N, CA, C and O atoms as a MOPAC input file, in Angstrom:
PM7 MOZYME 1SCF
protein

 N     81.15400 1   112.01900 1   129.27300 1
 C     81.52900 1   110.65400 1   129.58100 1
 C     81.51100 1   109.79000 1   128.32400 1
 O     82.38700 1   108.95000 1   128.11600 1
 N     80.47600 1   110.01800 1   127.47600 1
 C     80.35700 1   109.24800 1   126.25300 1
 C     81.55900 1   109.49600 1   125.32800 1
 O     82.08300 1   108.55900 1   124.72400 1
 N     81.99000 1   110.75100 1   125.22000 1
 C     83.16000 1   111.07300 1   124.39100 1
 C     84.39900 1   110.35700 1   124.91100 1
 O     85.21700 1   109.87400 1   124.12800 1
 N     84.53700 1   110.29000 1   126.21500 1
 C     85.67900 1   109.63400 1   126.83500 1
 C     85.69400 1   108.14600 1   126.48800 1
 O     86.74500 1   107.59100 1   126.16800 1
 N     84.53000 1   107.50100 1   126.55200 1
 C     84.42000 1   106.07900 1   126.19900 1
 C     84.69100 1   105.86100 1   124.69900 1
 O     85.39800 1   104.93000 1   124.31600 1
 N     84.12100 1   106.72900 1   123.87000 1
 C     84.33800 1   106.61600 1   122.42400 1
 C     85.82700 1   106.76300 1   122.07900 1
 O     86.35000 1   106.04700 1   121.22400 1
 N     86.48800 1   107.68800 1   122.74900 1
 C     87.91300 1   107.89700 1   122.51200 1
 C     88.70400 1   106.65900 1   122.93500 1
 O     89.67100 1   106.28500 1   122.27100 1
 N     88.30400 1   106.03000 1   124.02600 1
 C     88.97200 1   104.82100 1   124.48700 1
 C     88.78400 1   103.66000 1   123.52900 1
 O     89.69100 1   102.84800 1   123.34700 1
 N     87.62600 1   103.57800 1   122.92200 1
 C     87.32500 1   102.48600 1   122.00200 1
 C     87.94300 1   102.71300 1   120.62300 1
 O     88.57300 1   101.81800 1   120.06100 1
 N     87.75600 1   103.91800 1   120.08500 1
 C     88.15000 1   104.20400 1   118.70400 1
 C     89.42700 1   105.02800 1   118.57700 1
 O     89.91100 1   105.22200 1   117.46200 1
 N     89.96900 1   105.50300 1   119.64400 1
 C     91.14600 1   106.37900 1   119.58600 1
 C     90.72100 1   107.83700 1   119.50300 1
 O     89.53700 1   108.14300 1   119.35900 1
 N     91.67700 1   108.71400 1   119.59200 1
 C     91.39500 1   110.14900 1   119.56800 1
 C     90.81300 1   110.55000 1   118.21900 1
 O     91.17200 1   109.98900 1   117.18400 1
 N     89.90400 1   111.53200 1   118.24300 1
 C     89.31600 1   112.03100 1   117.00800 1
 C     90.38900 1   112.76400 1   116.21900 1
 O     91.22600 1   113.47200 1   116.78000 1
 N     90.34600 1   112.58000 1   114.91700 1
 C     91.32600 1   113.19600 1   114.02400 1
 C     90.58000 1   114.10600 1   113.06200 1
 O     89.56600 1   113.71300 1   112.48600 1
 N     91.08500 1   115.32500 1   112.89000 1
 C     90.46600 1   116.22700 1   111.93000 1
 C     90.86600 1   115.82800 1   110.51600 1
 O     92.02000 1   115.48100 1   110.26300 1
 N     89.92300 1   115.87800 1   109.61200 1
 C     90.13500 1   115.59000 1   108.19300 1
 C     90.90600 1   114.28600 1   107.95200 1
 O     91.99400 1   114.32300 1   107.37700 1
 N     90.37000 1   113.13600 1   108.37500 1
 C     91.10200 1   111.87400 1   108.24600 1
 C     91.42100 1   111.48400 1   106.80200 1
 O     92.49300 1   110.93500 1   106.54400 1
 N     90.52100 1   111.75200 1   105.85800 1
 C     90.79300 1   111.41200 1   104.45800 1
 C     91.95000 1   112.24900 1   103.90900 1
 O     92.80900 1   111.74600 1   103.18500 1
 N     91.95200 1   113.51600 1   104.26300 1
 C     93.02200 1   114.40900 1   103.83200 1
 C     94.35500 1   113.98000 1   104.43700 1
 O     95.38700 1   114.01200 1   103.76600 1
 N     94.33100 1   113.58300 1   105.69200 1
 C     95.55900 1   113.12300 1   106.35700 1
 C     96.08700 1   111.83100 1   105.72400 1
 O     97.29900 1   111.64400 1   105.62600 1
 N     95.20100 1   110.95300 1   105.30100 1
 C     95.64800 1   109.72800 1   104.62600 1
 C     96.31900 1   110.06600 1   103.30300 1
 O     97.35800 1   109.49600 1   102.97000 1
 N     95.73700 1   110.98000 1   102.55400 1
 C     96.30200 1   111.34000 1   101.25100 1
 C     97.62900 1   112.07200 1   101.40400 1
 O     98.57700 1   111.78000 1   100.67500 1
 N     97.71400 1   113.02200 1   102.34300 1
 C     98.89700 1   113.85300 1   102.50000 1
 C     99.87400 1   113.29900 1   103.53700 1
 O    100.58600 1   114.05800 1   104.19500 1
 N     99.90400 1   111.99100 1   103.67600 1
 C    100.88600 1   111.26300 1   104.48800 1
 C    100.93700 1   111.73200 1   105.94600 1
 O    102.01200 1   111.85400 1   106.53400 1
 N     99.76500 1   111.99100 1   106.51100 1
 C     99.68400 1   112.30900 1   107.92900 1
 C     99.49000 1   113.77500 1   108.23800 1
 O     99.26400 1   114.13100 1   109.39400 1
 N     99.57200 1   114.63300 1   107.24700 1
 C     99.35600 1   116.06300 1   107.46700 1
 C     98.14200 1   116.50200 1   106.66000 1
 O     97.50600 1   115.68200 1   105.99900 1
 N     97.81800 1   117.78600 1   106.70900 1
 C     96.65900 1   118.27100 1   105.96800 1
 C     97.08800 1   119.26700 1   104.88900 1
 O     98.13500 1   119.90500 1   104.99800 1
 N     96.28400 1   119.38600 1   103.87500 1
 C     96.58100 1   120.14700 1   102.65900 1
 C     97.04700 1   121.57400 1   102.95100 1
 O     97.98500 1   122.05300 1   102.31300 1
 N     96.42200 1   122.24600 1   103.88200 1
 C     96.74200 1   123.66000 1   104.14200 1
 C     98.15600 1   123.87600 1   104.67800 1
 O     98.63800 1   125.00800 1   104.69800 1
 N     98.81900 1   122.82300 1   105.10500 1
 C    100.18600 1   122.91600 1   105.63500 1
 C    101.25700 1   122.58400 1   104.59700 1
 O    102.44700 1   122.76700 1   104.85400 1
 N    100.84700 1   122.10500 1   103.44300 1
 C    101.76900 1   121.55800 1   102.45000 1
 C    102.42600 1   122.65500 1   101.60900 1
 O    101.75800 1   123.54600 1   101.08500 1
 N    103.75900 1   122.56300 1   101.49700 1
 C    104.52800 1   123.46500 1   100.63800 1
 C    104.66700 1   122.87300 1    99.24200 1
 O    104.59000 1   123.59000 1    98.24400 1
 N    104.87300 1   121.55900 1    99.17900 1
 C    105.00500 1   120.87100 1    97.89500 1
 C    104.69300 1   119.39700 1    98.08300 1
 O    104.91900 1   118.83000 1    99.15200 1
 N    104.16700 1   118.78200 1    97.02200 1
 C    103.87100 1   117.35100 1    97.04400 1
 C    104.22900 1   116.75100 1    95.68700 1
 O    104.01200 1   117.36300 1    94.64100 1
 N    104.78100 1   115.54200 1    95.73000 1
 C    105.07200 1   114.79500 1    94.50900 1
 C    104.23500 1   113.52700 1    94.51400 1
 O    104.06500 1   112.89900 1    95.55900 1
 N    103.71600 1   113.14900 1    93.36800 1
 C    102.97900 1   111.89900 1    93.26600 1
 C    103.97000 1   110.73700 1    93.28000 1
 O    105.17600 1   110.94000 1    93.13500 1
 N    103.46500 1   109.54000 1    93.45300 1
 C    104.33700 1   108.36200 1    93.42500 1
 C    105.03700 1   108.25000 1    92.08100 1
 O    106.20900 1   107.87800 1    92.02400 1
 N    104.34100 1   108.56500 1    91.00500 1
 C    104.93300 1   108.47600 1    89.66700 1
 C    106.07600 1   109.47600 1    89.49200 1
 O    107.01800 1   109.20800 1    88.74700 1
 N    106.00600 1   110.61700 1    90.16400 1
 C    107.03800 1   111.64700 1    90.03400 1
 C    108.29700 1   111.34200 1    90.84100 1
 O    109.33500 1   111.95900 1    90.60200 1
 N    108.23500 1   110.42200 1    91.77500 1
 C    109.38600 1   110.12200 1    92.62700 1
 C    110.60000 1   109.69500 1    91.81000 1
 O    111.72400 1   110.06200 1    92.15200 1
 N    110.40600 1   108.94400 1    90.76200 1
 C    111.52600 1   108.48300 1    89.94300 1
 C    112.02200 1   109.50600 1    88.93500 1
 O    112.99800 1   109.25000 1    88.22900 1
 N    111.37300 1   110.65800 1    88.85400 1
 C    111.73800 1   111.68300 1    87.87600 1
 C    112.75100 1   112.65300 1    88.48800 1
 O    112.37500 1   113.61200 1    89.16200 1
 N    114.03200 1   112.39500 1    88.24900 1
 C    115.09600 1   113.22000 1    88.82800 1
 C    115.11000 1   114.64400 1    88.27900 1
 O    115.74900 1   115.51800 1    88.86500 1
 N    114.42200 1   114.89700 1    87.17100 1
 C    114.40600 1   116.25300 1    86.61400 1
 C    113.64100 1   117.22500 1    87.51400 1
 O    113.78900 1   118.43900 1    87.37400 1
 N    112.82200 1   116.70300 1    88.44200 1
 C    112.08000 1   117.56200 1    89.36300 1
 C    112.90200 1   117.94200 1    90.60000 1
 O    112.50700 1   118.82600 1    91.36100 1
 N    114.04100 1   117.27500 1    90.79700 1
 C    114.85500 1   117.50200 1    91.99100 1
 C    115.29900 1   118.96100 1    92.14800 1
 O    115.20100 1   119.48700 1    93.25600 1
 N    115.78100 1   119.64000 1    91.10600 1
 C    116.18800 1   121.05000 1    91.29600 1
 C    115.04400 1   121.94200 1    91.78000 1
 O    115.25300 1   122.80700 1    92.63100 1
 N    113.83100 1   121.73600 1    91.24300 1
 C    112.67300 1   122.51500 1    91.69800 1
 C    112.37800 1   122.22600 1    93.16200 1
 O    112.10700 1   123.13500 1    93.94500 1
 N    112.43500 1   120.94500 1    93.52000 1
 C    112.16500 1   120.55500 1    94.89700 1
 C    113.21300 1   121.13500 1    95.84400 1
 O    112.87300 1   121.60200 1    96.93200 1
 N    114.47100 1   121.11000 1    95.44400 1
 C    115.53600 1   121.66700 1    96.28200 1
 C    115.32500 1   123.15800 1    96.51200 1
 O    115.55400 1   123.65300 1    97.61500 1
 N    114.88900 1   123.87700 1    95.48000 1
 C    114.61200 1   125.30500 1    95.62800 1
 C    113.48600 1   125.53500 1    96.63500 1
 O    113.55700 1   126.44900 1    97.45600 1
 N    112.46300 1   124.71000 1    96.56800 1
 C    111.34500 1   124.83500 1    97.51300 1
 C    111.80600 1   124.46800 1    98.92100 1
 O    111.37300 1   125.08500 1    99.89500 1
 N    112.68200 1   123.46500 1    99.03700 1
 C    113.23600 1   123.11300 1   100.35400 1
 C    114.02100 1   124.29400 1   100.93300 1
 O    113.94900 1   124.55300 1   102.13500 1
 N    114.76500 1   125.00800 1   100.09100 1
 C    115.50700 1   126.19000 1   100.55600 1
 C    114.55000 1   127.25500 1   101.08300 1
 O    114.83700 1   127.91300 1   102.08300 1
 N    113.42100 1   127.42000 1   100.41200 1
 C    112.42900 1   128.42600 1   100.81300 1
 C    111.64500 1   128.00300 1   102.05400 1
 O    111.11800 1   128.85400 1   102.77200 1
 N    111.56400 1   126.69900 1   102.31200 1
 C    110.76700 1   126.17300 1   103.43100 1
 C    111.63600 1   125.27900 1   104.31900 1
 O    111.28800 1   124.12900 1   104.58500 1
 N    112.75800 1   125.81500 1   104.76800 1
 C    113.72900 1   125.02300 1   105.54600 1
 C    113.18400 1   124.56000 1   106.89600 1
 O    113.72100 1   123.62100 1   107.48200 1
 N    112.13800 1   125.19400 1   107.39500 1
 C    111.57500 1   124.79000 1   108.68800 1
 C    110.48900 1   123.72000 1   108.54100 1
 O    109.88000 1   123.30800 1   109.52900 1
 N    110.25300 1   123.28200 1   107.32300 1
 C    109.21200 1   122.27200 1   107.07100 1
 C    109.72000 1   120.87400 1   107.41000 1
 O    110.89000 1   120.69100 1   107.74700 1
 N    108.82900 1   119.89800 1   107.31600 1
 C    109.13200 1   118.49500 1   107.58500 1
 C    108.81900 1   117.70700 1   106.31600 1
 O    107.82400 1   117.98200 1   105.64500 1
 N    109.65400 1   116.74100 1   105.98700 1
 C    109.48300 1   115.93700 1   104.78900 1
 C    108.83400 1   114.60100 1   105.15300 1
 O    109.35300 1   113.86000 1   105.98800 1
 N    107.70400 1   114.30200 1   104.52600 1
 C    107.00200 1   113.03600 1   104.72700 1
 C    107.18100 1   112.19800 1   103.46600 1
 O    106.90900 1   112.66600 1   102.36000 1
 N    107.63400 1   110.97100 1   103.63100 1
 C    107.88600 1   110.07200 1   102.51200 1
 C    106.97200 1   108.86200 1   102.61100 1
 O    106.79500 1   108.30200 1   103.69300 1
 N    106.39900 1   108.46200 1   101.50600 1
 C    105.47400 1   107.33100 1   101.48100 1
 C    106.24800 1   106.03600 1   101.72500 1
 O    107.08100 1   105.64300 1   100.90700 1
 N    105.97400 1   105.38400 1   102.83700 1
 C    106.67300 1   104.16400 1   103.22700 1
 C    106.34600 1   102.94900 1   102.38400 1
 O    106.97700 1   101.90300 1   102.53400 1
 N    105.35500 1   103.07400 1   101.48800 1
 C    105.02700 1   101.97000 1   100.59100 1
 C    105.92100 1   101.96300 1    99.35200 1
 O    105.82100 1   101.06900 1    98.51200 1
 N    106.78700 1   102.95700 1    99.24600 1
 C    107.74500 1   103.05600 1    98.14600 1
 C    109.11600 1   102.67700 1    98.69100 1
 O    109.43200 1   102.96700 1    99.84500 1
 N    109.91400 1   102.04000 1    97.87500 1
 C    111.25400 1   101.61400 1    98.27000 1
 C    112.07900 1   102.79200 1    98.79000 1
 O    112.08400 1   103.87300 1    98.20200 1
 N    112.76800 1   102.56200 1    99.89100 1
 C    113.60700 1   103.59000 1   100.50900 1
 C    114.64500 1   104.12000 1    99.51900 1
 O    114.95600 1   105.31100 1    99.53000 1
 N    115.17900 1   103.25400 1    98.67300 1
 C    116.22200 1   103.66700 1    97.72900 1
 C    115.70400 1   104.69000 1    96.70800 1
 O    116.49100 1   105.48000 1    96.18800 1
 N    114.41600 1   104.69300 1    96.41600 1
 C    113.84700 1   105.66100 1    95.47900 1
 C    113.91600 1   107.08300 1    96.02500 1
 O    113.85400 1   108.04800 1    95.26400 1
 N    114.04500 1   107.21000 1    97.33900 1
 C    114.05900 1   108.52100 1    97.98300 1
 C    115.46600 1   109.05500 1    98.25700 1
 O    115.60300 1   110.13500 1    98.83300 1
 N    116.49700 1   108.33900 1    97.86600 1
 C    117.86100 1   108.69800 1    98.27400 1
 C    118.22200 1   110.14800 1    97.94700 1
 O    118.79900 1   110.83600 1    98.78900 1
 N    117.89500 1   110.62700 1    96.74000 1
 C    118.21800 1   112.01000 1    96.36200 1
 C    117.45400 1   113.01100 1    97.23100 1
 O    117.99000 1   114.04900 1    97.62000 1
 N    116.20600 1   112.68700 1    97.52400 1
 C    115.36600 1   113.59500 1    98.30400 1
 C    115.82700 1   113.64400 1    99.76400 1
 O    115.82000 1   114.70500 1   100.38800 1
 N    116.22500 1   112.49500 1   100.29600 1
 C    116.70900 1   112.43800 1   101.67500 1
 C    118.01900 1   113.20500 1   101.79900 1
 O    118.21600 1   113.94400 1   102.76400 1
 N    118.91500 1   113.03700 1   100.83000 1
 C    120.18100 1   113.78100 1   100.84200 1
 C    119.92800 1   115.28500 1   100.80100 1
 O    120.55700 1   116.04300 1   101.53900 1
 N    119.00900 1   115.71500 1    99.94000 1
 C    118.68100 1   117.13400 1    99.82200 1
 C    118.11100 1   117.66800 1   101.14200 1
 O    118.44200 1   118.77500 1   101.56500 1
 N    117.25900 1   116.87600 1   101.78200 1
 C    116.67100 1   117.29600 1   103.05600 1
 C    117.73400 1   117.38800 1   104.14700 1
 O    117.76500 1   118.36100 1   104.90100 1
 N    118.60200 1   116.38500 1   104.23600 1
 C    119.66800 1   116.39200 1   105.24500 1
 C    120.59200 1   117.58100 1   105.05800 1
 O    121.01200 1   118.20500 1   106.03300 1
 N    120.90600 1   117.89400 1   103.82700 1
 C    121.79500 1   119.01700 1   103.49800 1
 C    121.21900 1   120.33500 1   104.01700 1
 O    121.96300 1   121.25300 1   104.36200 1
 N    119.90200 1   120.41800 1   104.06800 1
 C    119.21900 1   121.64400 1   104.50100 1
 C    118.72200 1   121.58000 1   105.93900 1
 O    118.07400 1   122.51000 1   106.41800 1
 N    119.02200 1   120.49400 1   106.62000 1
 C    118.58600 1   120.34800 1   108.00800 1
 C    117.10600 1   120.06700 1   108.15400 1
 O    116.52600 1   120.32000 1   109.21000 1
 N    116.48900 1   119.54900 1   107.10800 1
 C    115.06000 1   119.22800 1   107.14000 1
 C    114.89700 1   117.79400 1   107.62300 1
 O    115.50700 1   116.87400 1   107.08000 1
 N    114.07700 1   117.61400 1   108.63900 1
 C    113.82700 1   116.27100 1   109.16000 1
 C    112.81800 1   115.56400 1   108.25200 1
 O    112.02300 1   116.20300 1   107.56200 1
 N    112.87100 1   114.23600 1   108.27200 1
 C    111.94900 1   113.47600 1   107.43000 1
 C    111.41200 1   112.26700 1   108.18300 1
 O    112.00900 1   111.79500 1   109.15000 1
 N    110.27500 1   111.78200 1   107.71600 1
 C    109.61300 1   110.63300 1   108.30500 1
 C    109.08400 1   109.74600 1   107.18200 1
 O    108.48500 1   110.22700 1   106.22100 1
 N    109.31600 1   108.44700 1   107.32200 1
 C    108.70800 1   107.48300 1   106.40600 1
 C    107.33100 1   107.14400 1   106.97800 1
 O    107.22800 1   106.69000 1   108.11800 1
 N    106.28400 1   107.36200 1   106.20000 1
 C    104.91500 1   107.13700 1   106.65100 1
 C    104.34300 1   105.93600 1   105.92200 1
 O    104.22400 1   105.94500 1   104.69700 1
 N    103.98900 1   104.90100 1   106.67400 1
 C    103.40500 1   103.70200 1   106.08000 1
 C    102.00700 1   103.50000 1   106.64800 1
 O    101.82300 1   103.37200 1   107.85800 1
 N    101.03500 1   103.47500 1   105.75700 1
 C     99.65700 1   103.21100 1   106.14200 1
 C     99.23300 1   101.96000 1   105.39000 1
 O     98.98400 1   102.00800 1   104.18500 1
 N     99.15000 1   100.85100 1   106.09300 1
 C     98.82700 1    99.57000 1   105.45900 1
 C     97.38100 1    99.50100 1   104.96600 1
 O     97.04400 1    98.66800 1   104.12500 1
 N     96.53400 1   100.37800 1   105.49300 1
 C     95.12800 1   100.37100 1   105.09100 1
 C     94.85600 1   101.26900 1   103.89200 1
 O     93.84300 1   101.10200 1   103.21300 1
 N     95.74900 1   102.22100 1   103.62400 1
 C     95.53100 1   103.15700 1   102.52700 1
 C     96.86900 1   103.53300 1   101.90200 1
 O     97.77200 1   104.00200 1   102.59500 1
 N     96.99600 1   103.32700 1   100.59800 1
 C     98.20900 1   103.70800 1    99.88600 1
 C     97.92500 1   105.01600 1    99.16000 1
 O     97.18000 1   105.03900 1    98.18000 1
 N     98.50900 1   106.08900 1    99.63600 1
 C     98.29700 1   107.40500 1    99.05100 1
 C     98.86600 1   107.47100 1    97.63800 1
 O     99.83000 1   106.77500 1    97.31600 1
 N     98.26400 1   108.31200 1    96.79700 1
 C     98.80500 1   108.54000 1    95.46200 1
 C    100.04500 1   109.42300 1    95.51700 1
 O    100.75700 1   109.56900 1    94.52400 1
 N    100.30100 1   110.01500 1    96.69400 1
 C    101.45900 1   110.89400 1    96.85400 1
 C    102.66000 1   110.10900 1    97.34900 1
 O    102.52000 1   109.17900 1    98.14300 1
 N    103.82700 1   110.48300 1    96.88300 1
 C    105.04900 1   109.81600 1    97.29500 1
 C    105.86200 1   110.64400 1    98.26900 1
 O    106.62700 1   110.10100 1    99.06700 1
 N    105.69800 1   111.96900 1    98.20500 1
 C    106.49900 1   112.86500 1    99.03600 1
 C    105.67800 1   114.10800 1    99.32700 1
 O    105.00000 1   114.64000 1    98.44800 1
 N    105.74700 1   114.56800 1   100.58100 1
 C    105.06000 1   115.78800 1   100.98100 1
 C    105.99400 1   116.58600 1   101.87500 1
 O    106.52100 1   116.05700 1   102.85400 1
 N    106.20400 1   117.85900 1   101.54500 1
 C    106.96700 1   118.78300 1   102.38900 1
 C    105.95400 1   119.71900 1   103.02500 1
 O    105.28400 1   120.48300 1   102.33000 1
 N    105.83900 1   119.66100 1   104.36500 1
 C    104.78300 1   120.40400 1   105.03800 1
 C    105.28300 1   121.05300 1   106.32900 1
 O    106.26900 1   120.62400 1   106.92700 1
 N    104.56700 1   122.10000 1   106.73400 1
 C    104.85900 1   122.82600 1   107.97600 1
 C    103.95300 1   122.32800 1   109.10300 1
 O    103.02700 1   121.55100 1   108.87100 1
 N    104.23000 1   122.78400 1   110.31900 1
 C    103.40800 1   122.43000 1   111.47500 1
 C    102.11900 1   123.23800 1   111.52600 1
 O    101.16900 1   122.86200 1   112.21300 1
 N    102.09000 1   124.34300 1   110.80200 1
 C    100.91200 1   125.20600 1   110.79800 1
 C    100.51000 1   125.48300 1   109.34900 1
 O    101.25400 1   125.17300 1   108.41800 1
 N     99.34400 1   126.06100 1   109.17200 1
 C     98.82400 1   126.31800 1   107.82700 1
 C     99.65600 1   127.37500 1   107.10600 1
 O    100.03700 1   128.38800 1   107.69300 1
 N     99.93000 1   127.12600 1   105.83700 1
 C    100.57400 1   128.13600 1   104.98700 1
 C     99.68600 1   128.46000 1   103.79400 1
 O     99.91400 1   129.45800 1   103.11000 1
 N     98.68600 1   127.64000 1   103.53500 1
 C     97.69800 1   127.85000 1   102.47200 1
 C     98.32000 1   128.21000 1   101.13200 1
 O     97.92700 1   129.18800 1   100.49500 1
 N     99.28400 1   127.41800 1   100.71500 1
 C     99.91100 1   127.61800 1    99.40600 1
 C     98.96700 1   127.08700 1    98.34400 1
 O     98.49600 1   125.95300 1    98.43400 1
 N     98.69100 1   127.90600 1    97.33800 1
 C     97.69600 1   127.53600 1    96.33400 1
 C     98.14900 1   126.36000 1    95.46600 1
 O     97.42000 1   125.37600 1    95.33500 1
 N     99.32700 1   126.44700 1    94.87900 1
 C     99.80700 1   125.39600 1    93.98300 1
 C    100.89400 1   124.58800 1    94.67900 1
 O    101.98300 1   125.10200 1    94.93400 1
 N    100.60500 1   123.32600 1    94.98700 1
 C    101.55600 1   122.50300 1    95.73700 1
 C    102.16500 1   121.38300 1    94.91100 1
 O    103.12100 1   120.74500 1    95.35200 1
 N    101.63400 1   121.13500 1    93.73000 1
 C    102.13600 1   120.03000 1    92.92400 1
 C    103.14100 1   120.54200 1    91.89600 1
 O    102.90400 1   121.54400 1    91.22100 1
 N    104.26600 1   119.83900 1    91.79000 1
 C    105.28400 1   120.19900 1    90.81200 1
 C    104.90600 1   119.63000 1    89.45900 1
 O    104.37200 1   118.52700 1    89.35200 1
 N    105.19200 1   120.39800 1    88.44600 1
 C    104.98000 1   119.92700 1    87.07900 1
 C    106.30500 1   119.97900 1    86.37200 1
 O    107.12400 1   120.86500 1    86.61500 1
 N    106.50600 1   119.03100 1    85.50400 1
 C    107.73600 1   118.99800 1    84.72800 1
 C    107.77000 1   120.23100 1    83.84500 1
 O    106.80400 1   120.51900 1    83.13700 1
 N    108.88800 1   120.96900 1    83.88300 1
 C    109.02400 1   122.14100 1    83.04000 1
 C    109.15400 1   121.68800 1    81.59400 1
 O    109.86400 1   120.72600 1    81.30500 1
 N    108.46800 1   122.38100 1    80.68100 1
 C    108.55800 1   121.96200 1    79.28300 1
 C    109.98500 1   122.12000 1    78.76500 1
 O    110.67400 1   123.10300 1    79.03700 1
 N    110.38600 1   121.12200 1    78.01600 1
 C    111.73100 1   121.16900 1    77.45600 1
 C    111.72700 1   122.07000 1    76.23300 1
 O    110.70300 1   122.24700 1    75.57400 1
 N    112.88700 1   122.63500 1    75.94400 1
 C    113.01100 1   123.47600 1    74.75700 1
 C    112.76300 1   122.61500 1    73.52300 1
 O    113.21300 1   121.47000 1    73.46200 1
 N    112.04900 1   123.16000 1    72.54100 1
 C    111.78100 1   122.36100 1    71.35000 1
 C    113.06500 1   122.04400 1    70.59900 1
 O    114.00000 1   122.84300 1    70.55900 1
 N    113.08300 1   120.88700 1    70.02200 1
 C    114.24500 1   120.47400 1    69.24400 1
 C    114.10100 1   121.10700 1    67.86800 1
 O    113.10400 1   120.90200 1    67.17700 1
 N    115.09100 1   121.86200 1    67.48900 1
 C    114.98300 1   122.65100 1    66.26200 1
 C    115.86800 1   122.12800 1    65.16100 1
 O    116.47800 1   122.96500 1    64.49600 1
 N    116.00200 1   120.95400 1    64.90600 1
 C    116.80100 1   120.48400 1    63.78800 1
 C    118.28600 1   120.71000 1    63.98200 1
 O    118.73900 1   121.03900 1    65.07900 1
 N    119.02400 1   120.53500 1    62.93300 1
 C    120.47300 1   120.60800 1    63.01200 1
 C    120.95600 1   122.04000 1    62.84300 1
 O    120.28000 1   122.87200 1    62.23700 1
 N    122.13100 1   122.31300 1    63.38800 1
 C    122.76300 1   123.61400 1    63.23100 1
 C    123.17100 1   123.78700 1    61.77600 1
 O    123.37400 1   122.81000 1    61.05400 1
 N    123.28800 1   125.02100 1    61.36200 1
 C    123.64200 1   125.32100 1    59.97700 1
 C    124.98000 1   124.70000 1    59.59900 1
 O    125.13700 1   124.19100 1    58.49000 1
 N    125.94800 1   124.73700 1    60.51600 1
 C    127.26600 1   124.17300 1    60.21100 1
 C    127.19300 1   122.66200 1    60.02600 1
 O    127.91000 1   122.10800 1    59.19300 1
 N    126.32800 1   121.98400 1    60.79900 1
 C    126.16000 1   120.54200 1    60.65800 1
 C    125.48300 1   120.20200 1    59.33500 1
 O    125.83500 1   119.21600 1    58.68900 1
 N    124.52000 1   121.01200 1    58.93700 1
 C    123.81100 1   120.77300 1    57.69000 1
 C    124.75900 1   120.93700 1    56.51300 1
 O    124.77200 1   120.11900 1    55.59400 1
 N    125.53700 1   121.98300 1    56.54900 1
 C    126.44200 1   122.21000 1    55.42400 1
 C    127.49000 1   121.10700 1    55.33200 1
 O    127.83500 1   120.67800 1    54.23100 1
 N    127.99400 1   120.64800 1    56.45000 1
 C    128.96100 1   119.55400 1    56.44500 1
 C    128.31100 1   118.28400 1    55.92100 1
 O    128.89600 1   117.56700 1    55.10900 1
 N    127.11500 1   118.01300 1    56.38200 1
 C    126.38400 1   116.83600 1    55.92900 1
 C    126.09700 1   116.93800 1    54.43400 1
 O    126.24700 1   115.96700 1    53.69100 1
 N    125.69100 1   118.10300 1    54.01600 1
 C    125.42300 1   118.30500 1    52.59000 1
 C    126.68700 1   118.10700 1    51.77200 1
 O    126.65800 1   117.52600 1    50.68700 1
 N    127.79100 1   118.59500 1    52.30200 1
 C    129.05600 1   118.44500 1    51.58500 1
 C    129.42600 1   116.97300 1    51.45300 1
 O    129.81000 1   116.52900 1    50.37100 1
 N    129.31700 1   116.22200 1    52.52100 1
 C    129.62400 1   114.79300 1    52.47400 1
 C    128.70300 1   114.06000 1    51.50900 1
 O    129.14300 1   113.22900 1    50.71500 1
 N    127.42700 1   114.38300 1    51.59400 1
 C    126.44100 1   113.73800 1    50.72600 1
 C    126.74700 1   114.03100 1    49.26500 1
 O    126.68300 1   113.14300 1    48.41400 1
 N    127.07500 1   115.27200 1    48.98700 1
 C    127.39600 1   115.64900 1    47.62300 1
 C    128.63400 1   114.92500 1    47.10800 1
 O    128.69400 1   114.53200 1    45.94300 1
 N    129.63000 1   114.75100 1    47.99400 1
 C    130.85800 1   114.06500 1    47.58000 1
 C    130.63500 1   112.56900 1    47.39000 1
 O    131.16500 1   111.97800 1    46.45000 1
 N    129.85700 1   111.95500 1    48.27200 1
 C    129.62000 1   110.52300 1    48.19500 1
 C    128.65800 1   110.13600 1    47.07900 1
 O    128.85600 1   109.13100 1    46.39600 1
 N    127.63900 1   110.92600 1    46.90400 1
 C    126.59100 1   110.58000 1    45.94000 1
 C    126.58700 1   111.50600 1    44.73500 1
 O    125.54400 1   111.75800 1    44.13200 1
 N    127.74400 1   111.99900 1    44.40100 1
 C    127.87400 1   112.92700 1    43.28100 1
 C    127.52500 1   112.19600 1    41.99900 1
 O    128.00400 1   111.09300 1    41.73700 1
 N    126.71500 1   112.81000 1    41.24400 1
 C    126.26300 1   112.21600 1    39.98700 1
 C    127.19700 1   112.65900 1    38.87200 1
 O    127.09800 1   113.78500 1    38.38400 1
 N    128.08900 1   111.78800 1    38.47500 1
 C    129.05300 1   112.12100 1    37.41200 1
 C    128.46600 1   111.76600 1    36.04800 1
 O    128.62700 1   110.63400 1    35.59200 1
 N    127.82100 1   112.66100 1    35.41900 1
 C    127.22700 1   112.39800 1    34.11400 1
 C    128.16100 1   112.72200 1    33.02400 1
 O    127.82200 1   112.56000 1    31.85200 1

């Protein structure tokens, strides 16, 4: 009886409430991939995310409702293209550090869920043909006629 009254007063008990606040309403063990709010504007992560969406087409996309809808346009298009449903989640009491979460209805226990920017190839100076052309121009312009 006491549980029934408590549920009426406080609402139904929720498992792992802190985890659900962070992961936009779901729990960590169900997450296939998550992007932080800072990563939402980084379009270079979109190809990686699309690949993960292809691998997890039965998942659901949760979007942080405290972020402008327009920031999610690429992600929403990618989800629609794959038939993935999405939900904007707004929690006025807690603003999660996450901006996007792709999760299943059941646990998948994926170890690494956060995307990292792939390192760019190092910039290796000018091509040999560019150097020789530049050297040729420099020699012609600044030729020392003694």
